[in-house]
Kinemage of the C-alpha trace (Angstrom):
@kinemage 1
@onewidth
@group {chain A} dominant
@subgroup {mainchain}
@vectorlist {calphas} color= white
{ca unk a 1} P 1.103 60.663 8.203
{ca unk a 2} L 4.550 62.191 8.949
{ca unk a 3} L 4.445 65.368 11.116
{ca unk a 4} L 6.842 67.904 11.076
{ca unk a 5} L 7.914 70.785 13.847
{ca unk a 6} L 10.371 73.523 13.744
{ca unk a 7} L 11.166 75.214 17.186
{ca unk a 8} L 12.304 79.088 16.821
{ca unk a 9} L 13.323 80.326 20.314
{ca unk a 10} L 10.634 79.377 22.663
{ca unk a 11} L 7.878 79.107 19.781
{ca unk a 12} L 7.147 75.698 18.167
{ca unk a 13} L 5.418 75.417 14.684
{ca unk a 14} L 3.814 72.561 12.963
{ca unk a 15} L 5.119 73.051 9.232
{ca unk a 16} L 3.821 69.813 8.124
{ca unk a 17} L 1.337 71.443 5.645
{ca unk a 18} L 3.936 73.677 4.422
{ca unk a 19} L 6.711 71.195 3.366
{ca unk a 20} L 6.095 70.255 -0.222
{ca unk a 21} L 8.792 67.384 -0.291
{ca unk a 22} L 11.383 66.035 2.211
{ca unk a 23} L 14.280 63.607 2.249
{ca unk a 24} L 15.665 61.849 5.395
{ca unk a 25} L 19.051 59.997 4.577
{ca unk a 26} L 21.997 58.393 6.180
{ca unk a 27} L 25.169 55.956 5.839
{ca unk a 28} L 26.801 53.572 7.922
{ca unk a 29} L 30.130 55.602 7.591
{ca unk a 30} L 28.240 58.838 8.828
{ca unk a 31} L 27.354 59.295 12.182
{ca unk a 32} L 24.866 61.937 11.414
{ca unk a 33} L 21.691 61.472 9.666
{ca unk a 34} L 20.356 64.440 7.430
{ca unk a 35} L 16.860 65.657 6.642
{ca unk a 36} L 16.276 68.273 3.890
{ca unk a 37} L 13.023 69.647 2.767
{ca unk a 38} L 11.379 72.688 0.660
{ca unk a 39} L 9.446 75.071 3.126
{ca unk a 40} L 6.833 77.167 1.202
{ca unk a 41} L 7.560 80.720 1.943
{ca unk a 42} L 6.010 83.687 -0.177
{ca unk a 43} L 6.669 87.845 0.293
{ca unk a 44} L 3.462 88.320 -1.561
{ca unk a 45} L 0.998 85.620 -0.772
{ca unk a 46} L -0.442 86.222 2.749
{ca unk a 47} L -2.198 82.778 2.767
{ca unk a 48} L 1.292 81.409 3.335
{ca unk a 49} L 2.493 81.786 7.180
{ca unk a 50} L 5.876 83.213 7.463
{ca unk a 51} L 8.151 80.786 9.266
{ca unk a 52} L 11.819 82.189 9.746
{ca unk a 53} L 13.545 78.644 10.219
{ca unk a 54} L 16.498 80.365 11.808
{ca unk a 55} L 19.864 78.560 11.471
{ca unk a 56} L 20.501 76.344 14.685
{ca unk a 57} L 16.358 75.880 15.005
{ca unk a 58} L 15.377 72.510 16.091
{ca unk a 59} L 13.617 70.484 13.664
{ca unk a 60} L 11.600 67.176 14.669
{ca unk a 61} L 10.087 64.779 12.436
{ca unk a 62} L 7.393 62.412 13.912
{ca unk a 63} L 5.507 59.483 12.566
{ca unk a 64} L 2.738 57.898 14.740
{ca unk a 65} L 4.418 59.264 17.925
{ca unk a 66} L 7.783 57.770 16.804
{ca unk a 67} L 10.470 60.405 16.519
{ca unk a 68} L 12.249 59.746 13.373
{ca unk a 69} L 14.786 62.903 13.174
{ca unk a 70} L 15.532 65.308 15.829
{ca unk a 71} L 18.326 67.839 14.646
{ca unk a 72} L 19.445 71.224 13.726
{ca unk a 73} L 19.013 73.826 10.706
{ca unk a 74} L 22.645 74.125 9.268
{ca unk a 75} L 21.827 75.406 5.740
{ca unk a 76} L 19.030 77.591 4.165
{ca unk a 77} L 18.675 78.516 0.529
{ca unk a 78} L 16.239 81.153 -0.975
{ca unk a 79} L 15.687 82.365 -4.382
{ca unk a 80} L 13.530 85.105 -6.084
{ca unk a 81} L 12.690 82.487 -8.768
{ca unk a 82} L 10.420 80.183 -6.490
{ca unk a 83} L 8.219 80.337 -3.388
{ca unk a 84} L 10.286 77.965 -1.139
{ca unk a 85} L 13.133 77.866 1.273
{ca unk a 86} L 15.495 74.901 0.937
{ca unk a 87} L 16.369 73.636 4.481
{ca unk a 88} L 19.191 71.041 5.162
{ca unk a 89} L 19.183 69.795 8.760
{ca unk a 90} L 21.506 67.301 10.646
{ca unk a 91} L 20.898 65.313 13.998
{ca unk a 92} L 23.264 65.469 16.896
{ca unk a 93} L 25.892 63.201 15.035
{ca unk a 94} L 26.970 66.241 13.302
{ca unk a 95} L 28.532 67.332 16.690
{ca unk a 96} L 30.288 64.005 16.891
{ca unk a 97} L 32.255 64.725 13.819
{ca unk a 98} L 32.763 68.639 14.119
{ca unk a 99} L 34.217 68.480 17.641
{ca unk a 100} L 37.856 67.279 18.606
{ca unk a 101} L 39.740 66.242 21.671
{ca unk a 102} L 42.877 64.564 23.116
{ca unk a 103} L 42.694 61.711 25.525
{ca unk a 104} L 44.883 59.018 27.030
{ca unk a 105} L 43.145 55.735 27.621
{ca unk a 106} L 44.944 52.807 29.439
{ca unk a 107} L 43.002 49.449 29.824
{ca unk a 108} L 39.521 50.996 28.960
{ca unk a 109} L 36.908 49.302 27.359
{ca unk a 110} L 35.190 50.968 24.213
{ca unk a 111} L 32.101 51.322 26.405
{ca unk a 112} L 34.002 53.128 29.066
{ca unk a 113} L 35.788 55.583 26.703
{ca unk a 114} L 32.277 56.084 24.900
{ca unk a 115} L 30.704 57.175 28.254
{ca unk a 116} L 33.668 59.085 29.315
{ca unk a 117} L 33.837 61.247 25.743
{ca unk a 118} L 29.969 61.667 26.049
{ca unk a 119} L 30.061 62.738 29.742
{ca unk a 120} L 32.779 65.589 28.871
{ca unk a 121} L 30.654 67.040 25.937
{ca unk a 122} L 27.499 66.666 27.687
{ca unk a 123} L 25.927 63.971 25.183
{ca unk a 124} L 23.342 61.722 26.551
{ca unk a 125} L 23.760 57.946 25.725
{ca unk a 126} L 21.200 55.292 25.377
{ca unk a 127} L 22.466 51.809 24.392
{ca unk a 128} L 26.294 51.483 24.712
{ca unk a 129} L 26.980 47.855 23.767
{ca unk a 130} L 29.581 46.081 26.009
{ca unk a 131} L 32.458 44.279 24.566
{ca unk a 132} L 34.500 43.526 27.457
{ca unk a 133} L 37.828 44.198 25.414
{ca unk a 134} L 40.390 46.620 27.007
{ca unk a 135} L 42.433 48.754 24.992
{ca unk a 136} L 45.146 51.328 25.335
{ca unk a 137} L 45.205 54.275 23.149
{ca unk a 138} L 46.489 57.992 22.638
{ca unk a 139} L 44.347 60.207 20.823
{ca unk a 140} L 45.605 63.759 19.815
{ca unk a 141} L 43.100 66.337 18.057
{ca unk a 142} L 40.756 63.380 16.762
{ca unk a 143} L 37.040 63.910 16.358
{ca unk a 144} L 34.557 62.293 19.124
{ca unk a 145} L 33.289 60.015 16.283
{ca unk a 146} L 36.703 58.666 15.274
{ca unk a 147} L 37.781 58.137 19.126
{ca unk a 148} L 34.771 56.070 19.919
{ca unk a 149} L 34.640 54.238 16.520
{ca unk a 150} L 38.609 53.689 16.697
{ca unk a 151} L 37.879 52.048 20.243
{ca unk a 152} L 35.163 49.815 18.815
{ca unk a 153} L 37.036 48.799 15.646
{ca unk a 154} L 39.964 47.728 17.825
{ca unk a 155} L 37.595 45.639 19.872
{ca unk a 156} L 35.866 44.118 16.822
{ca unk a 157} L 39.236 42.351 16.060
{ca unk a 158} L 38.980 40.223 18.827
{ca unk a 159} L 35.097 40.037 19.177
{ca unk a 160} L 34.521 39.345 15.618
{ca unk a 161} L 31.505 41.637 15.537
{ca unk a 162} L 30.395 44.793 13.775
{ca unk a 163} L 29.317 47.803 15.565
{ca unk a 164} L 27.282 50.845 14.393
{ca unk a 165} L 27.220 54.492 16.193
{ca unk a 166} L 24.160 56.780 15.507
{ca unk a 167} L 21.604 58.849 17.423
{ca unk a 168} L 17.989 57.954 18.077
{ca unk a 169} L 16.526 61.186 19.293
{ca unk a 170} L 18.695 62.933 21.604
{ca unk a 171} L 20.446 59.822 22.634
{ca unk a 172} L 23.719 58.520 21.244
{ca unk a 173} L 23.602 54.604 20.684
{ca unk a 174} L 26.388 52.140 19.801
{ca unk a 175} L 25.082 48.754 18.709
{ca unk a 176} L 26.119 45.613 17.269
{ca unk a 177} L 25.250 45.351 13.672
{ca unk a 178} L 22.999 42.360 13.317
{ca unk a 179} L 19.972 41.032 11.901
{ca unk a 180} L 16.921 43.179 13.233
{ca unk a 181} L 13.767 42.210 14.495
{ca unk a 182} L 12.113 44.376 12.024
{ca unk a 183} L 13.920 43.025 8.869
{ca unk a 184} L 11.508 43.728 5.939
{ca unk a 185} L 10.840 41.253 2.935
{ca unk a 186} L 11.274 43.311 -0.370
{ca unk a 187} L 10.187 41.573 -3.593
{ca unk a 188} L 9.243 41.809 -7.080
{ca unk a 189} L 5.509 42.306 -8.028
{ca unk a 190} L 5.042 43.791 -4.428
{ca unk a 191} L 6.947 46.654 -2.768
{ca unk a 192} L 10.122 46.379 -5.036
{ca unk a 193} L 10.461 48.893 -7.927
{ca unk a 194} L 13.758 48.374 -9.243
{ca unk a 195} L 17.137 47.066 -8.575
{ca unk a 196} L 20.519 47.331 -9.980
{ca unk a 197} L 23.730 45.106 -9.130
{ca unk a 198} L 27.098 46.259 -10.189
{ca unk a 199} L 30.558 44.257 -9.776
{ca unk a 200} L 33.730 46.095 -9.182
{ca unk a 201} L 37.358 45.546 -8.438
{ca unk a 202} L 38.257 49.134 -8.372
{ca unk a 203} L 38.746 48.941 -4.681
{ca unk a 204} L 40.429 45.361 -4.467
{ca unk a 205} L 43.153 44.472 -2.277
{ca unk a 206} L 44.634 41.210 -2.850
{ca unk a 207} L 47.992 41.303 -0.957
{ca unk a 208} L 48.953 42.949 2.307
{ca unk a 209} L 52.474 43.647 3.257
{ca unk a 210} L 53.084 43.573 7.128
{ca unk a 211} L 56.052 45.644 8.306
{ca unk a 212} L 57.152 46.363 12.149
{ca unk a 213} L 57.624 49.754 13.615
{ca unk a 214} L 60.882 50.720 12.079
{ca unk a 215} L 59.555 49.751 8.692
{ca unk a 216} L 61.191 46.486 8.183
{ca unk a 217} L 59.254 44.091 6.148
{ca unk a 218} L 58.004 40.816 7.931
{ca unk a 219} L 55.617 39.003 5.458
{ca unk a 220} L 52.755 39.075 2.928
{ca unk a 221} L 49.315 37.844 3.206
{ca unk a 222} L 47.678 37.238 -0.057
{ca unk a 223} L 45.164 35.874 -2.308
{ca unk a 224} L 47.143 34.214 -5.000
{ca unk a 225} L 43.916 33.372 -7.245
{ca unk a 226} L 42.881 37.148 -7.350
{ca unk a 227} L 46.533 38.232 -7.844
{ca unk a 228} L 46.524 35.801 -10.708
{ca unk a 229} L 43.228 37.035 -12.393
{ca unk a 230} L 43.578 40.818 -11.798
{ca unk a 231} L 47.005 41.739 -11.147
{ca unk a 232} L 48.658 42.593 -7.706
{ca unk a 233} L 47.138 45.332 -5.498
{ca unk a 234} L 48.806 45.876 -2.265
{ca unk a 235} L 48.233 47.585 0.865
{ca unk a 236} L 50.504 48.113 3.744
{ca unk a 237} L 49.835 47.744 7.595
{ca unk a 238} L 52.709 48.568 10.442
{ca unk a 239} L 52.479 45.828 13.332
{ca unk a 240} L 53.510 47.039 16.983
{ca unk a 241} L 55.906 44.807 18.869
{ca unk a 242} L 54.544 41.825 20.731
{ca unk a 243} L 51.496 41.885 18.135
{ca unk a 244} L 50.482 39.222 15.354
{ca unk a 245} L 48.643 41.339 12.554
{ca unk a 246} L 48.027 38.175 10.360
{ca unk a 247} L 44.162 38.468 11.175
{ca unk a 248} L 43.906 41.873 10.183
{ca unk a 249} L 45.629 41.524 7.011
{ca unk a 250} L 43.271 38.589 6.110
{ca unk a 251} L 40.057 40.720 7.147
{ca unk a 252} L 41.387 43.653 4.673
{ca unk a 253} L 41.633 40.875 1.998
{ca unk a 254} L 38.309 39.430 2.978
{ca unk a 255} L 36.488 42.691 2.847
{ca unk a 256} L 38.119 44.119 -0.125
{ca unk a 257} L 37.850 41.363 -2.816
{ca unk a 258} L 35.281 41.657 -5.735
{ca unk a 259} L 32.815 44.319 -4.509
{ca unk a 260} L 29.098 44.100 -5.282
{ca unk a 261} L 27.177 47.018 -5.311
{ca unk a 262} L 23.348 46.630 -5.107
{ca unk a 263} L 20.907 49.535 -5.419
{ca unk a 264} L 17.150 49.165 -5.186
{ca unk a 265} L 13.955 51.496 -5.000
{ca unk a 266} L 11.169 50.243 -2.977
{ca unk a 267} L 7.930 51.517 -1.338
{ca unk a 268} L 8.984 53.404 1.734
{ca unk a 269} L 9.296 51.878 5.008
{ca unk a 270} L 10.776 53.691 8.171
{ca unk a 271} L 12.423 50.547 9.359
{ca unk a 272} L 15.030 50.817 6.234
{ca unk a 273} L 17.828 52.532 7.934
{ca unk a 274} L 21.733 52.166 7.591
{ca unk a 275} L 22.828 49.583 9.991
{ca unk a 276} L 19.775 47.587 9.509
{ca unk a 277} L 18.877 44.521 7.393
{ca unk a 278} L 16.538 43.791 4.586
{ca unk a 279} L 15.505 40.632 2.776
{ca unk a 280} L 15.314 40.762 -1.032
{ca unk a 281} L 13.857 38.512 -3.575
{ca unk a 282} L 14.133 39.292 -7.315
{ca unk a 283} L 14.597 36.701 -9.877
{ca unk a 284} L 15.930 38.664 -12.829
{ca unk a 285} L 19.169 39.981 -10.971
{ca unk a 286} L 19.376 36.777 -9.023
{ca unk a 287} L 18.925 38.761 -5.734
{ca unk a 288} L 17.883 36.382 -2.954
{ca unk a 289} L 18.545 36.242 0.766
{ca unk a 290} L 19.526 38.709 3.651
{ca unk a 291} L 21.319 42.236 2.938
{ca unk a 292} L 22.758 44.729 5.254
{ca unk a 293} L 21.835 48.258 4.477
{ca unk a 294} L 25.016 50.486 4.042
{ca unk a 295} L 23.105 53.467 3.080
{ca unk a 296} L 19.321 54.828 3.001
{ca unk a 297} L 17.422 57.730 1.439
{ca unk a 298} L 13.586 58.234 2.323
{ca unk a 299} L 11.764 60.626 0.008
{ca unk a 300} L 8.268 62.036 0.620
{ca unk a 301} L 6.959 63.770 -2.677
{ca unk a 302} L 3.376 64.519 -3.595
{ca unk a 303} L 1.857 62.112 -1.324
{ca unk a 304} L 4.215 59.277 -2.408
{ca unk a 305} L 6.986 57.687 0.035
{ca unk a 306} L 9.643 55.949 -1.832
{ca unk a 307} L 13.078 54.353 -0.407
{ca unk a 308} L 16.532 54.005 -2.074
{ca unk a 309} L 18.893 51.559 -0.587
{ca unk a 310} L 22.318 50.561 -1.225
{ca unk a 311} L 22.915 46.968 0.095
{ca unk a 312} L 25.824 44.648 0.902
{ca unk a 313} L 26.185 40.935 0.945
{ca unk a 314} L 28.627 41.452 3.785
{ca unk a 315} L 28.126 42.919 7.464
{ca unk a 316} L 30.794 45.692 7.507
{ca unk a 317} L 31.459 48.581 9.933
{ca unk a 318} L 32.988 52.046 9.457
{ca unk a 319} L 36.455 50.903 10.499
{ca unk a 320} L 38.533 53.891 12.236
{ca unk a 321} L 42.181 53.411 13.468
{ca unk a 322} L 43.390 57.120 14.562
{ca unk a 323} L 45.571 57.797 17.675
{ca unk a 324} L 48.560 55.653 18.564
{ca unk a 325} L 49.710 53.004 20.792
{ca unk a 326} L 50.830 54.373 23.973
{ca unk a 327} L 54.594 54.457 24.261
């Protein structure tokens, strides 16, 4: 049983029985998770309690004493055609996207940068994974999320690890993307409803041109086999003095080859969230093995709980490179 609470001013109201359907969702490229629901409301039916659900009200969703979502009402929609108020909420990650700041960091680790930014904006932190990699970067008018994600992206080039930024309740967590302890097995005949796999080259990069800071060409890093099959699709990166961006160029090639988009619908499980993993066993599409969750949608409707997951063979992170090297 999922319990929902809404807090208006100093009053907390249990709206569990007034919510007809709800959707809880997230994406590895979005720091903020979303909760949307339809709240019963009627100007004529006195049996339906009146709940304001003001903009900025705190909404909490709980399952068996575990807080799944804690966020704020950002949108409300009412219509004379029905007896509901449609509500859209975001968790605290929305403030990481909506606040901008300027910083100059010299020889600071991503974990130190994260703690400094969070302290300045009154954001409470939970797990902030340590990398030990020191970076120097100037940020001018960048979002808090982009600052933190850029720091961890630069560290990931050296650690070869992937990182995920998200809130758990009121705490910001930056964790390593890895196989989770609660990885669920999803297979046909039990909890899998359907699966779709799509191959695409629409986002392919098969050659990367490396230039210096004065836009003078240095060299190409390329995949001759993919160029021959699909034609040239080139990206560009600028290499600072004293650096070798060959590994970064190769990573661009590795992460942007033939893309396989996998979408599954399955019986709901709260463990299936972006940044986590699932094991899929489905013979018709040939899906067997461990997959990383890129996005997740959880829907409760008419007593039925379902998931829609977008999966990836590869462990990828939301790479950001805003700001500039100090001069």
